[in-house]
N, C-alpha and C positions, 0 to 999 in steps of 0.2 A: 187539816185543815182541813186539798186541793184539794157537799164539796164546799169545803173553804181551805187543812187540812190540809178544806178546801184547802182542815185539814187541809184542799184544797187542796185542808189540813187540808198546778202539779199537769203540766201535759205530757200527755201518753203517747209514746209513740216509740220505734225502735229504729236502729240506723245500720247504714251498711258500713264495711269495713273500710273502705274507702273514705267514707264523712268521718268517721270516729278519729282515723289517724289524721285527719285534716285538724278535728277539733282538739284531737291531743297538741298537737302542733302549735295551735291556738294559745292552748294553756301556757306553754312551756314559755312562750314569749310574752306570756302576762297580758293577753287580750282578752277581753270580756268573750264568752262564748255563746251567751244566750240570743245574741242577735240573729242568729242563725235558726232559730228556732221555724220561723215559717218555711224557709228553705226546706229545713229537714222535713217538718210534715209532708210537702209535694214530695220530696224521694222516699218518705216512707210509705204513703199510699200506694204510690208506683211500684214499689216493691213488693205490696201485699195483692196488686192485681196482676203482677208476675205471676203469683202463686197461684192464681185461678180464682180469688175471691170475687172478681167481677167488680162493679161500679160500687162505689162508698156512697153509703147513704148521706144524704146531705144532713146536717144537725137539726133542721126545722122539722123533720119527719118523723124523730124520735118523741116518744111520750113526755109531756111536760109534767112538771110537779106543781100543777094548779089546785089541787084541793087537799083537804087531809088524808093523811095514810091512815088505812084500816091495821093497824098493826096486828100481828100474827105472829108468835114465837114457839118453837126455834126456826119456822120457817123465814123469816125477815132477817134472821143472821146469815140467810145465804144470798145469792147473787138475784139480781133484778134485770133480767135481759132486755128490758122494754126499754129502760133507760139506756142511754149512751157512755155515762161515766159512772164510776164506782169505786169506792177504795174502803179498806179496811185496817185502821191504822192502830196500832199499838207505839206505849212508849212507858218509860218506867224510870223510876230510881230506885237504885239497890245499895248494900251494903255487905260486907262480907263480915267473918268472926273477928277481924281485926279492927273493923270499923271503918275501911277504907269504903269510900264510895264510888260508885258506877251509876252510869245512863245508858239507856239503849233506846231504839228506835226499829221497827220492823213494820214494814206498809207494803200492803198487795192493791196495785191497781188493776181494774180492768176498764179496759178502753174499747168498744164496740166499733168495727168499721165498716158493718152490713147490717140490716135489720134481719137477717135471717142467713144461714149457710148455705152458699151456692149448690152444694149438693148433701140436704140434711141428713142421709142415712150413711153418709161417708165421714169416720170419725176424724180424718184428717182436714176436712173442709175447714177452713178458718171464718169462723164469724168474730170472735175477740182476741184482743191482743193483751197479755198479761205483763205487768212491769212490777219490779219490787224493788224497794230500799232495806236497807240493813246497815245500824250503826253503832257503835261501842264507843261509850267514854268513860277514860278511867281519869277521875277527878283527883286522884291523889297525887297520880303522875301527871296531870294537866295534858292529855294524850287524846286523840279523837282520829276512828277510822271508820270510812263507810265503804259501803260497796252496794253495788244496783245491777239489775240483770233483765233480761226482756226475755219473752217466748211467745210463740205463737200456741193456741189451742191444740190438743193431740194426746194419745197415750202415753203418759209417763211425762207430758211437759208443762202444762199449766191450765189451771181450770179452778173451778168453782162450784158447789153443788148448790141446788136450787132449795132444798128443805132445810137445810140448817148450814153453820158455819162449818164448810171443811176446801179451804182457799189455798193455793201450792202455785209455785213457780219454782221447777225442778225441786231441790231439796231444801227449798224453804217451805213452811207449810203454820197455819194456824187451824186448829180443828176442834170442835166443841167438844167435851168430853162430860162426861156424867156429873161432875162436880164443878165445872167450869171450863175454861178453854185451854188447850197445851201449844207452846209455840217451839218450832225448831228451825234453826238457821244454821248452817255450817258456809263457811268460806275460806278456803286456803286455812290460816291458823287462827281463824276466828271462829267461835262457836256460841251458839246459844240456844237454852233447853229450860223452858221455863213453863210454870202449871200458875194458874191465874184462878182466882176463885172469886167471886162478886161479894161485897160487904153492905152495897147499897144495890137498891132495884136500879132498872133500866130508868135512864133519863131523856126525855123528850124535849128537844131545844125548838123554840120557836112557837108556833101555832101547832099545838099536839105533833110535833116532829119534821112541820114544814118550816123549813128555816129560810126566811127571803134574803135574799142577794141584793135585790135593786127594784125600783119601782113596777117593770114590766111584767105582765103575765107569763108565767111559767119562767121567772128568772130568781129560782128557788131551788132547792136540794133537799130531800129527806133526810132528816139527821139525828139519829140519837149516840147515845153513851154509856158506857158501863165507867164510872170516873173513880172507884175506889177497888180496884182489884187487889188482894192480898197476893203477893208474887213469893214463890220459892222456886228454885232449882241451880241451874249452874249455868256459867258462862267461861269461856276462853278466851283471852284477848290475846294481840297480836306481842303484847309484851310479856305475858305470864307463862310459866312452863308446863304448866296443868289447869285443868278446869278447876275454879274457883266456885265454891257452895254460896249463893246471893239469897239474899230476901228483902223485900220491900214493898211497892206500892206501884202498879202499873194503872194506865187510862188507855182505854178502847175506845175508838171512834168509829163508825159506819156511816157511810153517806151515799147516796146516787141520786142523781138527776142529769140533765139534758140543758144546754143552753143558759148557763147561771150567770157569767160573765160578759158584760159588754165592753166594748173597746176602750172605752174612756177610763175604765178599773184596771190598774196596774197591778195591784197585787194585795196582798193582806198580811196583818199582824195578827195571830193567833196564841191563845195562853191556855193552858191547860193548867192548873194549880191545886194543890194541896195544902190547907191551912192546919196547922197544929191543932186548932181548935173543935176538929172535924169538919170544917167546912170545905166543900170543894169547889171551886171558880172556873168558867169557860169566859173566855172572852174573843170575839175576833171584831178586828177594823178593818174595812175593804177602803183601800186608798186611790181616789181618783186623779187623772191626770193632771188637773189643775189644782193639788195639792189639797184639795179638802177629802172629808173622810165621807162615805156613802152613809145615807139616812137609814139604810135597812142593816147599818151595824148594829151585833147585838151581844149578848150574854145571857149566862145562868148561874145561879147561887144553888147550889145544892145543899142541904144543911143536912147536917149531923145526921138527922132520921132520915135521910133519902128525900124528904118534900122539897120543890124546887121554887125559885122565883126567875120569872123571866127580867131582863134587862134591856131597856132601849139604850140606843146610841146616845141620849141626853142624860142617862144615868151614869154612864162612866166617864171618868175623866183620867186620861194618859198623857203623860209627859214622859219626855225623850231628855235623862240627863247626861247621857253620854252615849257616843258613835263610835264604832270599829270600823277598821277599812281594812277588807280582805286583801291581801297580797298578791293571789291568784286573778279573781275576778275584778279587780277595782271597786267593787261595790261597797258602799258604805253602810252599814248597818246600824241601827239602834242598837245599844248592848245592856244599858241601865235605864229603868224605867220606874216611875213612881206612878202606881194605880190607885186611884181613889172612888169609892161607891158611897158617897155621902148617904145613900138612904140605908143601906146596911150597913153602915158605919165601919166600913173598912177602907184602911191605908195603908199599902205595902209598897216597898221599894226591891225591886228584881235586879236581880244581874246575871249572868252566864258564870255556871261552874267552872268553864274552860272556854277562853275569849274564841278560838278557833271552833266552832263547829258548823264550819261549811261544807254543803254537799253540790258536787259538781257531777251530775249524773249523766255523762256522756253514753254509757251502755244502755240506757233504760230512756227516763223521760227527757233528758237534753235541758233540763232547768237547773241553774244553779241556785240554791236558797240556803237560809241558815235555818236549821234546826236542832236544837240539843237542850242539856239539861240546864235547869235555872234555878235557884235559890234566893231567898231573901228574909225580911222581918217586916214588922209592922204591927198595927192593931186590928183589930175585929170586934166589935161592940164594946171598944174601950180597953180592950185586954190586949195584953202584948202576946204575938203568936210569931212564929217560924214559919216560911214558906217555902217547898219545894214544886218542881214541876217541868214542865216543858213550853219552851217557846218555839213557835214557827214566823219565819220571814220570808216573805216572797216578791218579787218584783222590783228588788233593788238591783239586781244585775241584767236587768231586761224586763220590760211590760210582760205580763199576761192576760193584757186585754183580751177579750174575743177567742181565747182558748178552749175555756172549759163551757 
């Protein structure tokens, strides 16, 4: 979403062993952990300065997303080091030959801590930190498992190419191939090996790919997606004895920018959805500390033929029908939604395929958030449709204001 996916579709940092142990103790005690985010930032920056990176560049000195981007591919699938924060985000809804359903998330974050390496000719000189999240959902078994990691850049550790998509954190990777994208991740008894092939063209959100996050100059990200990716490959869950051959549909977001969220923007609700009539839908709402919705919130409808329609916040109506309280963080997340877009004649209801898909990313970003597979039903152009996709909910276990 963390940027929204900012995804966003997401605070980017690493932790010392002592801090991680303290946080794990807090989790066991049932205490929210994200209140320590700002303290952890200080510890993180101090740790990297000890490793010889020098002083950390103030956020205001990074390039801002103030004008439309001149997109060139495959170059823009790669990293954009002149911006502070960047992520490559993949989710998908899958099924096996027995019609058992699964979901996955694989996300890579790049967080710059200096505008240039202290020793540019030294491959071990640190400029960026890479963090990653990997999650698998077993819908039939109502089970969910997630993993996270962080690494400094360096040979064999982590990095991203500038001329195409090739991003990795240790043995997790996303690489552009001739006919699509190849994903791999392995953590203990969980693995993912998927090939993704686009069925629709690239989608640019906002103003030709410049996605507003607020009224201030530069309070934006550059944001595009591949919303309809035919997916084949294998996964192995912690509950399966062997690899499972799967197929389905994936979604890819790529965002980069600097200084996107103000301190009064506590988090966001993001949806990437596939409708059975061939439409895809992206919606994000930025929530403010006073309970209101940021006016710059928006969305995009992607038609079956790949044409798009931009949505302003006023075009979208979202109502929470039910909530779920996490037994770990205590966060109270919206769990069932009614989403209406009258101008597009869309009216759908969504709910999680597994209630508990909360991530507590103590080994990487330090943020607790909900991200998982959802499904629903409703109408589109007055015709009945089924819906599946992914939902991301941040800021419910602690404000993200001013972080990104």
